[in-house]
ZADO-1210 file (C-alpha; in nm, 4 decimals, padded with zeros to 6 digits):
<atoms>
<atom x="10.4231" y="11.4024" z="06.9481" code="UNK" pos="1"/>
<atom x="10.1327" y="11.5850" z="07.0554" code="UNK" pos="2"/>
<atom x="10.2066" y="11.8193" z="07.3478" code="UNK" pos="3"/>
<atom x="10.0646" y="11.7734" z="07.6910" code="UNK" pos="4"/>
<atom x="09.9674" y="12.1014" z="07.8211" code="UNK" pos="5"/>
<atom x="09.8561" y="12.1635" z="08.1376" code="UNK" pos="6"/>
<atom x="09.6210" y="12.3951" z="08.2852" code="UNK" pos="7"/>
<atom x="09.6829" y="12.7596" z="08.4001" code="UNK" pos="8"/>
<atom x="09.6062" y="12.9341" z="08.7182" code="UNK" pos="9"/>
<atom x="09.5526" y="13.2790" z="08.7759" code="UNK" pos="10"/>
<atom x="09.4429" y="13.5235" z="09.0435" code="UNK" pos="11"/>
<atom x="09.1516" y="13.7583" z="08.9652" code="UNK" pos="12"/>
<atom x="09.1258" y="14.0975" z="09.2091" code="UNK" pos="13"/>
<atom x="08.9003" y="13.9043" z="09.4048" code="UNK" pos="14"/>
<atom x="09.2107" y="13.6425" z="09.4560" code="UNK" pos="15"/>
<atom x="08.9868" y="13.3528" z="09.3576" code="UNK" pos="16"/>
<atom x="09.1209" y="13.1032" z="09.1597" code="UNK" pos="17"/>
<atom x="09.0413" y="13.1170" z="08.7729" code="UNK" pos="18"/>
<atom x="09.1008" y="12.8279" z="08.5372" code="UNK" pos="19"/>
<atom x="09.1919" y="12.7895" z="08.2057" code="UNK" pos="20"/>
<atom x="08.9955" y="12.5064" z="07.9739" code="UNK" pos="21"/>
<atom x="09.2247" y="12.2640" z="07.9192" code="UNK" pos="22"/>
<atom x="09.2097" y="12.0140" z="07.5848" code="UNK" pos="23"/>
<atom x="09.0320" y="11.7283" z="07.5668" code="UNK" pos="24"/>
<atom x="09.1891" y="11.3706" z="07.6574" code="UNK" pos="25"/>
<atom x="09.1308" y="11.0763" z="07.4456" code="UNK" pos="26"/>
<atom x="09.2450" y="10.7487" z="07.7327" code="UNK" pos="27"/>
<atom x="09.2876" y="10.3898" z="07.6221" code="UNK" pos="28"/>
<atom x="09.3533" y="10.1576" z="07.8870" code="UNK" pos="29"/>
<atom x="09.4879" y="09.8524" z="07.7512" code="UNK" pos="30"/>
<atom x="09.3108" y="09.5147" z="07.9066" code="UNK" pos="31"/>
<atom x="09.5406" y="09.1501" z="07.8563" code="UNK" pos="32"/>
<atom x="09.3331" y="08.8377" z="07.9608" code="UNK" pos="33"/>
<atom x="09.4310" y="08.7631" z="08.3358" code="UNK" pos="34"/>
<atom x="09.4697" y="09.1370" z="08.4170" code="UNK" pos="35"/>
<atom x="09.5619" y="09.2507" z="08.7682" code="UNK" pos="36"/>
<atom x="09.2064" y="09.3147" z="08.9006" code="UNK" pos="37"/>
<atom x="09.2893" y="09.6063" z="09.1373" code="UNK" pos="38"/>
<atom x="09.5428" y="09.7566" z="08.8631" code="UNK" pos="39"/>
<atom x="09.2752" y="09.8196" z="08.6237" code="UNK" pos="40"/>
<atom x="09.0003" y="09.9051" z="08.8956" code="UNK" pos="41"/>
<atom x="09.2693" y="10.1966" z="09.0077" code="UNK" pos="42"/>
<atom x="09.3217" y="10.3387" z="08.6639" code="UNK" pos="43"/>
<atom x="08.9507" y="10.3159" z="08.5766" code="UNK" pos="44"/>
<atom x="08.8401" y="10.4924" z="08.9179" code="UNK" pos="45"/>
<atom x="09.1053" y="10.7987" z="08.8806" code="UNK" pos="46"/>
<atom x="09.0004" y="10.8430" z="08.5517" code="UNK" pos="47"/>
<atom x="08.6321" y="10.8273" z="08.6497" code="UNK" pos="48"/>
<atom x="08.6527" y="11.0556" z="08.9478" code="UNK" pos="49"/>
<atom x="08.8438" y="11.2725" z="08.7722" code="UNK" pos="50"/>
<atom x="08.5748" y="11.2978" z="08.5077" code="UNK" pos="51"/>
<atom x="08.3094" y="11.3717" z="08.7725" code="UNK" pos="52"/>
<atom x="08.5374" y="11.6427" z="08.9192" code="UNK" pos="53"/>
<atom x="08.5721" y="11.8050" z="08.6432" code="UNK" pos="54"/>
<atom x="08.2258" y="11.8961" z="08.5256" code="UNK" pos="55"/>
<atom x="08.1369" y="12.0574" z="08.9178" code="UNK" pos="56"/>
<atom x="08.2231" y="12.4088" z="08.7843" code="UNK" pos="57"/>
<atom x="08.4698" y="12.4620" z="09.0550" code="UNK" pos="58"/>
<atom x="08.7726" y="12.3573" z="08.9268" code="UNK" pos="59"/>
<atom x="08.9372" y="12.3255" z="08.6014" code="UNK" pos="60"/>
<atom x="08.7435" y="12.2014" z="08.2886" code="UNK" pos="61"/>
<atom x="08.8640" y="11.8712" z="08.1166" code="UNK" pos="62"/>
<atom x="08.6710" y="11.6265" z="07.9177" code="UNK" pos="63"/>
<atom x="08.8270" y="11.2895" z="07.9374" code="UNK" pos="64"/>
<atom x="08.7325" y="11.0170" z="07.6740" code="UNK" pos="65"/>
<atom x="08.8276" y="10.6643" z="07.8100" code="UNK" pos="66"/>
<atom x="08.7937" y="10.3257" z="07.6513" code="UNK" pos="67"/>
<atom x="08.9039" y="10.0056" z="07.7676" code="UNK" pos="68"/>
<atom x="09.1206" y="09.8302" z="07.4590" code="UNK" pos="69"/>
<atom x="09.1433" y="09.4515" z="07.4163" code="UNK" pos="70"/>
<atom x="09.2662" y="09.2666" z="07.0956" code="UNK" pos="71"/>
<atom x="08.9843" y="09.0029" z="07.1574" code="UNK" pos="72"/>
<atom x="08.6304" y="09.0100" z="07.2824" code="UNK" pos="73"/>
<atom x="08.6757" y="08.7276" z="07.5272" code="UNK" pos="74"/>
<atom x="08.8886" y="08.9433" z="07.8354" code="UNK" pos="75"/>
<atom x="08.8910" y="08.8509" z="08.1969" code="UNK" pos="76"/>
<atom x="09.0682" y="08.8999" z="08.5134" code="UNK" pos="77"/>
<atom x="09.2661" y="08.7593" z="08.7125" code="UNK" pos="78"/>
<atom x="08.9866" y="08.7075" z="08.9142" code="UNK" pos="79"/>
<atom x="08.7577" y="08.5563" z="08.6414" code="UNK" pos="80"/>
<atom x="08.5619" y="08.8574" z="08.5964" code="UNK" pos="81"/>
<atom x="08.4887" y="08.9494" z="08.2220" code="UNK" pos="82"/>
<atom x="08.5972" y="09.2471" z="08.0780" code="UNK" pos="83"/>
<atom x="08.4370" y="09.4426" z="07.8182" code="UNK" pos="84"/>
<atom x="08.6360" y="09.6118" z="07.5849" code="UNK" pos="85"/>
<atom x="08.6591" y="09.7867" z="07.2340" code="UNK" pos="86"/>
<atom x="08.8762" y="09.6980" z="06.9465" code="UNK" pos="87"/>
<atom x="09.1745" y="09.8768" z="06.8104" code="UNK" pos="88"/>
<atom x="09.1140" y="09.8867" z="06.4714" code="UNK" pos="89"/>
<atom x="08.7807" y="10.0809" z="06.4851" code="UNK" pos="90"/>
<atom x="08.9682" y="10.3336" z="06.7061" code="UNK" pos="91"/>
<atom x="09.1156" y="10.6657" z="06.6444" code="UNK" pos="92"/>
<atom x="09.4513" y="10.7719" z="06.7988" code="UNK" pos="93"/>
<atom x="09.4539" y="10.8053" z="07.1446" code="UNK" pos="94"/>
<atom x="09.6250" y="11.1111" z="07.3397" code="UNK" pos="95"/>
<atom x="09.7050" y="10.8185" z="07.6250" code="UNK" pos="96"/>
<atom x="09.7845" y="10.4856" z="07.6466" code="UNK" pos="97"/>
<atom x="09.7762" y="10.3120" z="08.0157" code="UNK" pos="98"/>
<atom x="09.9072" y="09.9534" z="08.0258" code="UNK" pos="99"/>
<atom x="09.7839" y="09.8339" z="08.3771" code="UNK" pos="100"/>
<atom x="09.9526" y="09.4765" z="08.5235" code="UNK" pos="101"/>
<atom x="09.9185" y="09.1123" z="08.4259" code="UNK" pos="102"/>
<atom x="09.7820" y="08.9022" z="08.6949" code="UNK" pos="103"/>
<atom x="10.1563" y="08.7577" z="08.7487" code="UNK" pos="104"/>
<atom x="10.3436" y="08.7491" z="09.0731" code="UNK" pos="105"/>
<atom x="10.6395" y="08.5396" z="08.9682" code="UNK" pos="106"/>
<atom x="10.9210" y="08.5414" z="08.7008" code="UNK" pos="107"/>
<atom x="10.7814" y="08.1854" z="08.5469" code="UNK" pos="108"/>
<atom x="10.4333" y="08.2845" z="08.5162" code="UNK" pos="109"/>
<atom x="10.5029" y="08.6393" z="08.3814" code="UNK" pos="110"/>
<atom x="10.7664" y="08.5188" z="08.1477" code="UNK" pos="111"/>
<atom x="10.5130" y="08.2654" z="08.0067" code="UNK" pos="112"/>
<atom x="10.2663" y="08.5502" z="07.9822" code="UNK" pos="113"/>
<atom x="10.4347" y="08.7882" z="07.7573" code="UNK" pos="114"/>
<atom x="10.5185" y="08.5183" z="07.5123" code="UNK" pos="115"/>
<atom x="10.0978" y="08.5036" z="07.4462" code="UNK" pos="116"/>
<atom x="09.9947" y="08.6223" z="07.1257" code="UNK" pos="117"/>
<atom x="09.7689" y="08.8543" z="07.2516" code="UNK" pos="118"/>
<atom x="10.0465" y="09.0367" z="07.4449" code="UNK" pos="119"/>
<atom x="10.2357" y="09.0135" z="07.1362" code="UNK" pos="120"/>
<atom x="09.9536" y="09.1726" z="06.9161" code="UNK" pos="121"/>
<atom x="09.8985" y="09.4392" z="07.1946" code="UNK" pos="122"/>
<atom x="10.2414" y="09.5371" z="07.1520" code="UNK" pos="123"/>
<atom x="10.1981" y="09.5996" z="06.8046" code="UNK" pos="124"/>
<atom x="09.9295" y="09.8624" z="06.8999" code="UNK" pos="125"/>
<atom x="10.1273" y="10.0026" z="07.1355" code="UNK" pos="126"/>
<atom x="10.4223" y="10.0737" z="06.9024" code="UNK" pos="127"/>
<atom x="10.1994" y="10.2217" z="06.6523" code="UNK" pos="128"/>
<atom x="10.0253" y="10.4684" z="06.9227" code="UNK" pos="129"/>
<atom x="10.3530" y="10.5799" z="07.0659" code="UNK" pos="130"/>
<atom x="10.4514" y="10.6441" z="06.6738" code="UNK" pos="131"/>
<atom x="10.1545" y="10.9013" z="06.6665" code="UNK" pos="132"/>
<atom x="10.2421" y="11.0675" z="06.9509" code="UNK" pos="133"/>
<atom x="10.0902" y="10.9045" z="07.2545" code="UNK" pos="134"/>
<atom x="10.2412" y="10.9181" z="07.5839" code="UNK" pos="135"/>
<atom x="10.2339" y="10.5531" z="07.6880" code="UNK" pos="136"/>
<atom x="10.1992" y="10.4812" z="08.0922" code="UNK" pos="137"/>
<atom x="10.2825" y="10.1390" z="08.2437" code="UNK" pos="138"/>
<atom x="10.2291" y="10.0157" z="08.6181" code="UNK" pos="139"/>
<atom x="10.3697" y="09.6894" z="08.7922" code="UNK" pos="140"/>
<atom x="10.3647" y="09.4128" z="08.5396" code="UNK" pos="141"/>
<atom x="10.2737" y="09.5931" z="08.2691" code="UNK" pos="142"/>
<atom x="10.5791" y="09.7789" z="08.2569" code="UNK" pos="143"/>
<atom x="10.7198" y="09.4775" z="08.1336" code="UNK" pos="144"/>
<atom x="10.4599" y="09.4728" z="07.8574" code="UNK" pos="145"/>
<atom x="10.5804" y="09.8075" z="07.7566" code="UNK" pos="146"/>
<atom x="10.9533" y="09.6939" z="07.7443" code="UNK" pos="147"/>
<atom x="10.8666" y="09.4247" z="07.5368" code="UNK" pos="148"/>
<atom x="10.8216" y="09.6758" z="07.2570" code="UNK" pos="149"/>
<atom x="11.1614" y="09.7933" z="07.2559" code="UNK" pos="150"/>
<atom x="11.0196" y="10.1121" z="07.3353" code="UNK" pos="151"/>
<atom x="11.2043" y="10.2033" z="07.6810" code="UNK" pos="152"/>
<atom x="11.5309" y="10.1205" z="07.5160" code="UNK" pos="153"/>
<atom x="11.7511" y="10.4087" z="07.6479" code="UNK" pos="154"/>
<atom x="11.4393" y="10.5359" z="07.9207" code="UNK" pos="155"/>
<atom x="11.4410" y="10.5394" z="08.2947" code="UNK" pos="156"/>
<atom x="11.1390" y="10.3413" z="08.4399" code="UNK" pos="157"/>
<atom x="11.0528" y="10.1561" z="08.7311" code="UNK" pos="158"/>
<atom x="10.8209" y="09.8321" z="08.7968" code="UNK" pos="159"/>
<atom x="10.7855" y="09.5951" z="09.0919" code="UNK" pos="160"/>
<atom x="11.0226" y="09.5650" z="09.3183" code="UNK" pos="161"/>
<atom x="11.0473" y="09.2256" z="09.3259" code="UNK" pos="162"/>
<atom x="11.0673" y="09.1599" z="08.9700" code="UNK" pos="163"/>
<atom x="11.3308" y="09.4154" z="08.9781" code="UNK" pos="164"/>
<atom x="11.6140" y="09.1666" z="08.9114" code="UNK" pos="165"/>
<atom x="11.4325" y="08.9870" z="08.6051" code="UNK" pos="166"/>
<atom x="11.3569" y="09.3322" z="08.4493" code="UNK" pos="167"/>
<atom x="11.7104" y="09.4566" z="08.4614" code="UNK" pos="168"/>
<atom x="11.8698" y="09.0818" z="08.3203" code="UNK" pos="169"/>
<atom x="11.5717" y="09.1382" z="08.0260" code="UNK" pos="170"/>
<atom x="11.6305" y="09.4621" z="07.9441" code="UNK" pos="171"/>
<atom x="11.9968" y="09.5657" z="08.0524" code="UNK" pos="172"/>
<atom x="11.9017" y="09.9038" z="07.8055" code="UNK" pos="173"/>
<atom x="11.6450" y="10.0595" z="08.0336" code="UNK" pos="174"/>
<atom x="11.7657" y="10.2235" z="08.3228" code="UNK" pos="175"/>
<atom x="11.6275" y="10.0843" z="08.6006" code="UNK" pos="176"/>
<atom x="11.5009" y="10.2925" z="08.9096" code="UNK" pos="177"/>
<atom x="11.3049" y="10.0430" z="09.1603" code="UNK" pos="178"/>
<atom x="11.2955" y="10.2166" z="09.4752" code="UNK" pos="179"/>
<atom x="11.1204" y="10.5031" z="09.2769" code="UNK" pos="180"/>
<atom x="10.7098" y="10.4906" z="09.3064" code="UNK" pos="181"/>
<atom x="10.6653" y="10.6783" z="08.9607" code="UNK" pos="182"/>
<atom x="10.9229" y="10.7890" z="08.7087" code="UNK" pos="183"/>
<atom x="10.8399" y="11.0272" z="08.4007" code="UNK" pos="184"/>
<atom x="11.0079" y="11.1036" z="08.0752" code="UNK" pos="185"/>
<atom x="10.8798" y="11.3098" z="07.7743" code="UNK" pos="186"/>
<atom x="10.6960" y="10.9871" z="07.5864" code="UNK" pos="187"/>
<atom x="10.6449" y="10.7405" z="07.9036" code="UNK" pos="188"/>
<atom x="10.5199" y="10.6944" z="08.2483" code="UNK" pos="189"/>
<atom x="10.5898" y="10.4071" z="08.4609" code="UNK" pos="190"/>
<atom x="10.4976" y="10.3344" z="08.8012" code="UNK" pos="191"/>
<atom x="10.5670" y="10.0354" z="09.0371" code="UNK" pos="192"/>
<atom x="10.3825" y="09.7862" z="09.2103" code="UNK" pos="193"/>
<atom x="09.9878" y="09.7382" z="09.3066" code="UNK" pos="194"/>
<atom x="09.8725" y="10.0264" z="09.4207" code="UNK" pos="195"/>
<atom x="10.0908" y="10.2340" z="09.2358" code="UNK" pos="196"/>
<atom x="09.8298" y="10.2342" z="08.9933" code="UNK" pos="197"/>
<atom x="09.6811" y="10.4965" z="09.1875" code="UNK" pos="198"/>
<atom x="09.9688" y="10.6903" z="09.1120" code="UNK" pos="199"/>
<atom x="10.0117" y="10.6242" z="08.7528" code="UNK" pos="200"/>
<atom x="09.6692" y="10.7352" z="08.7062" code="UNK" pos="201"/>
<atom x="09.6889" y="11.0674" z="08.8998" code="UNK" pos="202"/>
<atom x="10.0679" y="11.1116" z="08.7076" code="UNK" pos="203"/>
<atom x="09.8511" y="11.1231" z="08.3914" code="UNK" pos="204"/>
<atom x="09.6054" y="11.3614" z="08.5044" code="UNK" pos="205"/>
<atom x="09.8775" y="11.6137" z="08.6503" code="UNK" pos="206"/>
<atom x="10.0117" y="11.6406" z="08.3152" code="UNK" pos="207"/>
<atom x="09.7163" y="11.8305" z="08.1903" code="UNK" pos="208"/>
<atom x="09.5907" y="11.9457" z="08.5214" code="UNK" pos="209"/>
<atom x="09.7940" y="11.9782" z="08.8579" code="UNK" pos="210"/>
<atom x="09.4961" y="12.1060" z="09.0337" code="UNK" pos="211"/>
<atom x="09.2445" y="11.7969" z="08.9342" code="UNK" pos="212"/>
<atom x="09.4710" y="11.5811" z="08.9852" code="UNK" pos="213"/>
<atom x="09.5177" y="11.7037" z="09.4024" code="UNK" pos="214"/>
<atom x="09.1761" y="11.6956" z="09.3765" code="UNK" pos="215"/>
<atom x="09.1131" y="11.3512" z="09.2988" code="UNK" pos="216"/>
<atom x="09.3839" y="11.2625" z="09.5467" code="UNK" pos="217"/>
<atom x="09.2083" y="11.4125" z="09.8484" code="UNK" pos="218"/>
<atom x="08.8811" y="11.2637" z="09.7524" code="UNK" pos="219"/>
<atom x="09.0545" y="10.9103" z="09.6811" code="UNK" pos="220"/>
<atom x="09.2522" y="10.9315" z="10.0086" code="UNK" pos="221"/>
<atom x="09.5874" y="10.8805" z="09.8094" code="UNK" pos="222"/>
<atom x="09.8839" y="11.0568" z="10.0114" code="UNK" pos="223"/>
<atom x="10.1612" y="11.1132" z="09.8180" code="UNK" pos="224"/>
<atom x="10.4358" y="10.8152" z="09.7802" code="UNK" pos="225"/>
<atom x="10.7499" y="10.9004" z="09.6033" code="UNK" pos="226"/>
<atom x="10.9581" y="10.5785" z="09.6746" code="UNK" pos="227"/>
<atom x="10.8632" y="10.2391" z="09.6981" code="UNK" pos="228"/>
<atom x="11.2011" y="10.1668" z="09.9155" code="UNK" pos="229"/>
<atom x="11.0242" y="10.1257" z="10.2686" code="UNK" pos="230"/>
<atom x="10.8508" y="09.7890" z="10.1011" code="UNK" pos="231"/>
<atom x="11.1621" y="09.6489" z="09.9497" code="UNK" pos="232"/>
<atom x="11.2779" y="09.2856" z="10.1065" code="UNK" pos="233"/>
<atom x="11.6411" y="09.2811" z="09.9633" code="UNK" pos="234"/>
<atom x="11.6986" y="08.9597" z="10.0422" code="UNK" pos="235"/>
<atom x="11.3908" y="08.8461" z="09.8363" code="UNK" pos="236"/>
<atom x="11.5436" y="09.0173" z="09.5137" code="UNK" pos="237"/>
<atom x="11.8730" y="08.8785" z="09.6055" code="UNK" pos="238"/>
<atom x="11.7723" y="08.5069" z="09.6159" code="UNK" pos="239"/>
<atom x="11.7409" y="08.4810" z="09.2342" code="UNK" pos="240"/>
<atom x="12.1323" y="08.4542" z="09.2303" code="UNK" pos="241"/>
<atom x="12.3439" y="08.2205" z="09.4035" code="UNK" pos="242"/>
<atom x="12.6530" y="08.4646" z="09.4887" code="UNK" pos="243"/>
<atom x="12.4431" y="08.7644" z="09.5746" code="UNK" pos="244"/>
<atom x="12.2641" y="08.5227" z="09.8229" code="UNK" pos="245"/>
<atom x="12.5876" y="08.4069" z="09.9734" code="UNK" pos="246"/>
<atom x="12.7040" y="08.7908" z="10.0252" code="UNK" pos="247"/>
<atom x="12.3533" y="08.8656" z="10.1848" code="UNK" pos="248"/>
<atom x="12.4052" y="08.5974" z="10.3942" code="UNK" pos="249"/>
<atom x="12.7528" y="08.7037" z="10.4801" code="UNK" pos="250"/>
<atom x="12.6352" y="09.0763" z="10.5069" code="UNK" pos="251"/>
<atom x="12.3582" y="09.0377" z="10.7569" code="UNK" pos="252"/>
<atom x="12.6197" y="08.8292" z="10.9730" code="UNK" pos="253"/>
<atom x="12.8473" y="09.1409" z="10.9591" code="UNK" pos="254"/>
<atom x="12.5997" y="09.4586" z="10.9870" code="UNK" pos="255"/>
<atom x="12.7598" y="09.5128" z="11.3630" code="UNK" pos="256"/>
<atom x="13.1384" y="09.4984" z="11.2738" code="UNK" pos="257"/>
<atom x="13.0599" y="09.7097" z="10.9326" code="UNK" pos="258"/>
<atom x="13.1342" y="09.6520" z="10.5324" code="UNK" pos="259"/>
<atom x="13.4801" y="09.5189" z="10.4189" code="UNK" pos="260"/>
<atom x="13.4944" y="09.3988" z="10.0465" code="UNK" pos="261"/>
<atom x="13.7885" y="09.2465" z="10.1042" code="UNK" pos="262"/>
<atom x="13.6599" y="09.0235" z="10.3851" code="UNK" pos="263"/>
<atom x="13.3665" y="08.9649" z="10.1919" code="UNK" pos="264"/>
<atom x="13.5249" y="08.8507" z="09.8973" code="UNK" pos="265"/>
<atom x="13.7564" y="08.5938" z="10.0919" code="UNK" pos="266"/>
<atom x="13.4686" y="08.4433" z="10.2602" code="UNK" pos="267"/>
<atom x="13.2777" y="08.3968" z="09.9059" code="UNK" pos="268"/>
<atom x="13.5572" y="08.2704" z="09.7135" code="UNK" pos="269"/>
<atom x="13.4905" y="08.5365" z="09.4612" code="UNK" pos="270"/>
<atom x="13.6782" y="08.7999" z="09.3310" code="UNK" pos="271"/>
<atom x="13.5840" y="09.2039" z="09.3768" code="UNK" pos="272"/>
<atom x="13.4800" y="09.2452" z="09.0133" code="UNK" pos="273"/>
<atom x="13.3018" y="08.9065" z="08.9941" code="UNK" pos="274"/>
<atom x="13.1186" y="09.0168" z="09.3162" code="UNK" pos="275"/>
<atom x="13.0428" y="09.3880" z="09.1622" code="UNK" pos="276"/>
<atom x="12.9613" y="09.2616" z="08.8829" code="UNK" pos="277"/>
<atom x="12.6684" y="09.0100" z="08.9527" code="UNK" pos="278"/>
<atom x="12.5346" y="09.2547" z="09.2028" code="UNK" pos="279"/>
<atom x="12.4688" y="09.5508" z="08.9861" code="UNK" pos="280"/>
<atom x="12.3419" y="09.2620" z="08.7163" code="UNK" pos="281"/>
<atom x="12.0847" y="09.1575" z="08.9820" code="UNK" pos="282"/>
<atom x="11.9949" y="09.4877" z="09.2207" code="UNK" pos="283"/>
<atom x="12.1359" y="09.7571" z="09.0134" code="UNK" pos="284"/>
<atom x="12.4036" y="09.8211" z="09.3057" code="UNK" pos="285"/>
<atom x="12.7366" y="09.8132" z="09.4350" code="UNK" pos="286"/>
<atom x="12.8365" y="09.5609" z="09.7577" code="UNK" pos="287"/>
<atom x="12.8547" y="09.9093" z="09.9781" code="UNK" pos="288"/>
<atom x="12.4877" y="10.0531" z="09.8524" code="UNK" pos="289"/>
<atom x="12.3875" y="09.6810" z="09.9112" code="UNK" pos="290"/>
<atom x="12.5256" y="09.6455" z="10.2529" code="UNK" pos="291"/>
<atom x="12.3612" y="09.9866" z="10.3334" code="UNK" pos="292"/>
<atom x="12.0540" y="09.8755" z="10.2034" code="UNK" pos="293"/>
<atom x="12.0423" y="09.5938" z="10.4620" code="UNK" pos="294"/>
<atom x="12.1328" y="09.8410" z="10.7475" code="UNK" pos="295"/>
<atom x="11.8454" y="10.0406" z="10.6507" code="UNK" pos="296"/>
<atom x="11.6086" y="09.7437" z="10.6551" code="UNK" pos="297"/>
<atom x="11.7657" y="09.6105" z="11.0061" code="UNK" pos="298"/>
<atom x="11.7521" y="09.9476" z="11.1816" code="UNK" pos="299"/>
<atom x="11.3939" y="10.0154" z="11.0615" code="UNK" pos="300"/>
<atom x="11.2776" y="09.6827" z="11.1881" code="UNK" pos="301"/>
<atom x="11.4432" y="09.7572" z="11.5375" code="UNK" pos="302"/>
<atom x="11.2906" y="10.0916" z="11.5503" code="UNK" pos="303"/>
<atom x="10.9260" y="09.9240" z="11.4511" code="UNK" pos="304"/>
<atom x="10.9641" y="09.6661" z="11.7045" code="UNK" pos="305"/>
<atom x="11.1830" y="09.7650" z="12.0141" code="UNK" pos="306"/>
<atom x="11.2619" y="10.0425" z="12.2428" code="UNK" pos="307"/>
<atom x="11.6105" y="10.0732" z="12.1851" code="UNK" pos="308"/>
<atom x="11.7602" y="10.3986" z="12.1162" code="UNK" pos="309"/>
<atom x="11.8957" y="10.5227" z="11.8276" code="UNK" pos="310"/>
<atom x="12.2059" y="10.5006" z="11.9726" code="UNK" pos="311"/>
<atom x="12.1950" y="10.1386" z="12.0351" code="UNK" pos="312"/>
<atom x="12.0174" y="10.0407" z="11.7046" code="UNK" pos="313"/>
<atom x="12.3045" y="10.2559" z="11.5231" code="UNK" pos="314"/>
<atom x="12.5946" y="10.0551" z="11.7006" code="UNK" pos="315"/>
<atom x="12.3568" y="09.7171" z="11.6009" code="UNK" pos="316"/>
<atom x="12.4232" y="09.7929" z="11.2415" code="UNK" pos="317"/>
<atom x="12.7648" y="09.8876" z="11.2424" code="UNK" pos="318"/>
<atom x="12.7715" y="10.2979" z="11.2883" code="UNK" pos="319"/>
<atom x="12.9924" y="10.4289" z="11.5280" code="UNK" pos="320"/>
<atom x="12.6813" y="10.7671" z="11.5940" code="UNK" pos="321"/>
<atom x="12.3494" y="10.7976" z="11.5463" code="UNK" pos="322"/>
<atom x="12.3933" y="11.1058" z="11.3350" code="UNK" pos="323"/>
<atom x="12.5409" y="10.8854" z="11.0509" code="UNK" pos="324"/>
<atom x="12.2283" y="10.6575" z="11.0596" code="UNK" pos="325"/>
<atom x="11.9671" y="10.8915" z="11.0684" code="UNK" pos="326"/>
<atom x="12.0833" y="11.0586" z="10.7954" code="UNK" pos="327"/>
<atom x="12.0931" y="10.7375" z="10.5683" code="UNK" pos="328"/>
<atom x="11.7666" y="10.6474" z="10.6864" code="UNK" pos="329"/>
<atom x="11.6180" y="11.0358" z="10.5710" code="UNK" pos="330"/>
<atom x="11.7897" y="10.9794" z="10.2413" code="UNK" pos="331"/>
<atom x="11.7060" y="10.6323" z="10.1433" code="UNK" pos="332"/>
<atom x="11.3751" y="10.6772" z="10.2874" code="UNK" pos="333"/>
<atom x="11.2700" y="11.0354" z="10.3313" code="UNK" pos="334"/>
<atom x="11.1546" y="10.9631" z="10.6544" code="UNK" pos="335"/>
<atom x="11.2922" y="11.0799" z="11.0048" code="UNK" pos="336"/>
<atom x="11.3269" y="10.8462" z="11.2978" code="UNK" pos="337"/>
<atom x="10.9969" y="11.0105" z="11.4913" code="UNK" pos="338"/>
<atom x="10.7956" y="10.8995" z="11.1410" code="UNK" pos="339"/>
<atom x="10.9435" y="10.5334" z="11.1372" code="UNK" pos="340"/>
<atom x="10.8848" y="10.5003" z="11.4668" code="UNK" pos="341"/>
<atom x="10.5662" y="10.6145" z="11.5022" code="UNK" pos="342"/>
<atom x="10.4180" y="10.4454" z="11.2303" code="UNK" pos="343"/>
<atom x="10.0681" y="10.2752" z="11.3297" code="UNK" pos="344"/>
<atom x="10.0096" y="09.8864" z="11.3850" code="UNK" pos="345"/>
<atom x="10.3693" y="09.8415" z="11.3401" code="UNK" pos="346"/>
<atom x="10.5441" y="09.8940" z="11.7115" code="UNK" pos="347"/>
<atom x="10.5158" y="09.5440" z="11.8892" code="UNK" pos="348"/>
<atom x="10.6512" y="09.6466" z="12.1488" code="UNK" pos="349"/>
<atom x="10.5815" y="09.9255" z="12.4643" code="UNK" pos="350"/>
<atom x="10.8380" y="09.9945" z="12.7111" code="UNK" pos="351"/>
<atom x="10.7142" y="09.7303" z="12.9374" code="UNK" pos="352"/>
<atom x="10.4401" y="09.5343" z="12.8074" code="UNK" pos="353"/>
<atom x="10.3696" y="09.3627" z="12.4614" code="UNK" pos="354"/>
<atom x="10.0984" y="09.5742" z="12.2749" code="UNK" pos="355"/>
<atom x="09.7923" y="09.3317" z="12.2151" code="UNK" pos="356"/>
<atom x="09.7120" y="09.2477" z="11.8717" code="UNK" pos="357"/>
</atoms>
């Protein structure tokens, strides 16, 4: 596999940053019929912005050769826009291959898309380019296209959080970390849902030039986003399995009383082993970990919609003191109480009156 080199930053005697010339990079953006418009556009805009910034004479020098590649000439986005592509059999091996999402929002439509002939043919090219040493990146439902090739077996990956249960069931040999926004390995880089395409594009550029990636993020106003956890709706995923859904309902009703595995299995009419196995298959979590996720979700909702103190909220989600809740929120979301409470447009109430919308 060809190494991914990074730029070297040094300071001269005048304390000015000097940059080395970085080897050129050839990127193929794979376009399947029905591609997610914002995903494709996000990758192209990050690549295009980087190309422009790289020739301004002030930052690292990186020449990017990018092409949109498809297995047929007639390719349209999910919104019906025609995409001009190049056919893969006429192209040299790339350094990087990027797979934007297919515009499928539900498990049913995604599974149908994965069975299409063009997806299967694209998979053959993905495996060929991976064998030649290319770094393969995918975002959102594009991670399913990559996983279909079998290349992710034994690797860590992330995907769209609401499709995590389907991903685990279909690809049990992939170590899924669905709360991560971006997951890197030596050969692959995967990103979460929708706007995470921006993170994928920046992640690829960062491997060659951290300076250019940072500059591009500034120009495009892309804030660092390490986690999808703040966006996850736990019960949405839970509803893919009847037992997990019943445990979710039991847990929500029991938040103030706290967690008891014995009470849960007795109420649900199951065994501890069966409940743990189903939760691990669907959610990738233990019963206690999922219960804590629901505590976090409820606590954040109360922080953003009421004026309850953190001590009162801690009691409402089953903690005897606020310190434990603060620690849990920081560990799960990477944010403190002030950050969570101060997010614009999400506080619905002030102390004495409702904020007008």
